[in-house]
VEXLUMMI-840501 format. One record per residue (C-alpha): residue in one letter; x, y, z negated. Coordinates in Angstrom, 3 decimals. Each point is the difference from the previous one (the first is absolute). Example, Ala and Ser with C-alpha at 12.3 -4.5 7.8 and 13.67 -1.06 7.14 Angstrom:
// residues 2
+---+----------+----------+----------+
! r !     east !    north !       up !
+---+----------+----------+----------+
! A !   12.300 !   -4.500 !   -7.800 !
! S !    1.370 !    3.440 !    0.660 !
+---+----------+----------+----------+
//
This chain:
// residues 82
+---+----------+----------+----------+
! r !     east !    north !       up !
+---+----------+----------+----------+
! M !  110.863 !  107.617 ! -127.464 !
! L !   -1.730 !   -3.350 !    0.323 !
! V !   -3.122 !   -0.182 !    2.144 !
! K !   -2.846 !   -2.344 !   -0.904 !
! L !   -1.410 !   -1.958 !    2.935 !
! I !   -2.680 !   -2.676 !   -0.260 !
! D !    0.624 !   -2.976 !    2.283 !
! H !   -2.765 !   -1.669 !    2.016 !
! K !   -0.539 !   -2.500 !   -2.840 !
! G !   -0.606 !    2.784 !   -2.543 !
! K !    3.373 !   -0.259 !   -1.764 !
! A !    1.678 !    3.268 !   -0.988 !
! R !    3.553 !    0.491 !    1.250 !
! Y !    2.245 !    2.872 !   -1.050 !
! I !    2.427 !    0.908 !    2.777 !
! N !    2.939 !    2.363 !    0.167 !
! P !   -0.581 !    1.821 !    3.335 !
! M !    3.760 !    0.205 !    0.571 !
! Y !    0.028 !   -3.763 !    0.633 !
! V !   -2.830 !   -0.149 !    2.533 !
! K !    1.464 !   -1.048 !    3.341 !
! S !   -3.090 !    0.046 !    2.207 !
! L !   -3.766 !    0.279 !    0.247 !
! E !   -1.731 !   -2.158 !    2.604 !
! P !   -3.660 !    0.394 !    0.977 !
! K !   -2.021 !   -3.192 !   -0.451 !
! G !   -3.389 !    0.425 !    1.604 !
! E !   -2.106 !    3.111 !   -0.527 !
! T !    0.293 !    0.367 !   -3.762 !
! Q !    3.043 !   -1.934 !   -1.255 !
! T !    3.714 !    0.690 !   -0.181 !
! A !    2.931 !   -2.362 !   -0.535 !
! V !    2.619 !    1.649 !   -2.232 !
! E !    3.585 !   -1.251 !    0.269 !
! V !    2.046 !    0.679 !   -3.122 !
! S !    3.757 !   -0.509 !   -0.141 !
! G !    0.865 !   -3.040 !   -2.120 !
! W !   -3.442 !   -1.613 !    0.308 !
! S !   -0.285 !   -3.214 !    1.975 !
! M !   -3.520 !    0.759 !    1.270 !
! K !   -1.909 !    3.002 !    1.256 !
! M !   -2.849 !    1.154 !   -2.208 !
! K !   -3.440 !    0.561 !    1.568 !
! I !   -1.878 !    3.092 !   -1.133 !
! D !   -3.643 !    0.810 !    0.762 !
! M !    0.817 !    3.525 !    1.217 !
! T !    1.016 !    1.517 !    3.310 !
! P !    3.732 !    0.553 !    0.610 !
! D !   -0.529 !    3.774 !   -0.090 !
! T !   -1.563 !   -0.191 !   -3.464 !
! V !    2.765 !   -2.270 !   -1.320 !
! A !    2.641 !    2.331 !    1.481 !
! E !   -1.601 !    3.005 !   -1.705 !
! L !    0.026 !   -1.773 !   -3.375 !
! L !    3.622 !   -1.059 !    0.428 !
! N !    1.020 !    3.521 !    1.037 !
! L !   -1.586 !    1.412 !   -3.151 !
! G !    2.193 !   -2.327 !   -2.061 !
! M !    3.257 !    1.043 !    1.651 !
! P !    2.470 !    2.116 !   -1.978 !
! M !   -0.406 !    3.692 !    0.814 !
! G !    3.579 !    0.411 !    1.205 !
! M !   -0.464 !   -2.618 !    2.723 !
! E !   -2.062 !    2.114 !    2.449 !
! P !    2.995 !    1.547 !    1.826 !
! I !    1.723 !   -3.377 !    0.248 !
! I !   -3.142 !   -1.688 !    1.323 !
! A !   -0.600 !    2.808 !    2.511 !
! D !    3.596 !   -0.337 !    1.231 !
! L !   -0.324 !   -3.768 !    0.371 !
! Q !   -3.271 !    0.431 !    1.902 !
! Q !    1.658 !    2.482 !    2.383 !
! Q !    2.856 !   -2.444 !    0.592 !
! Q !   -2.460 !   -2.813 !    0.754 !
! D !   -2.004 !    2.216 !    2.347 !
! A !    3.170 !    1.087 !    1.840 !
! A !    1.174 !   -3.609 !    0.328 !
! A !   -3.392 !   -1.070 !    1.338 !
! A !   -0.043 !    2.871 !    2.499 !
! S !    3.483 !   -0.817 !    1.298 !
! A !   -0.800 !   -3.721 !    0.269 !
! G !   -3.120 !    0.618 !    2.077 !
+---+----------+----------+----------+
//
């Protein structure tokens, strides 16, 4: 499902959450969204937590186990590196 995000200039962008590579906090109330295939990050006037919640709502329902497994792998890798 596509998720509608409004950039900091007020332009609506419809994003497939599967292609979001990263969310980066920018100050107290903005987030830079990196989307695969886009040359620039998009600034959103929302906190990273809020953007993440919206993107998670747009994910296909069958993806939860895969995402949970990937998160566990990342956590294990971070724990072994530190």
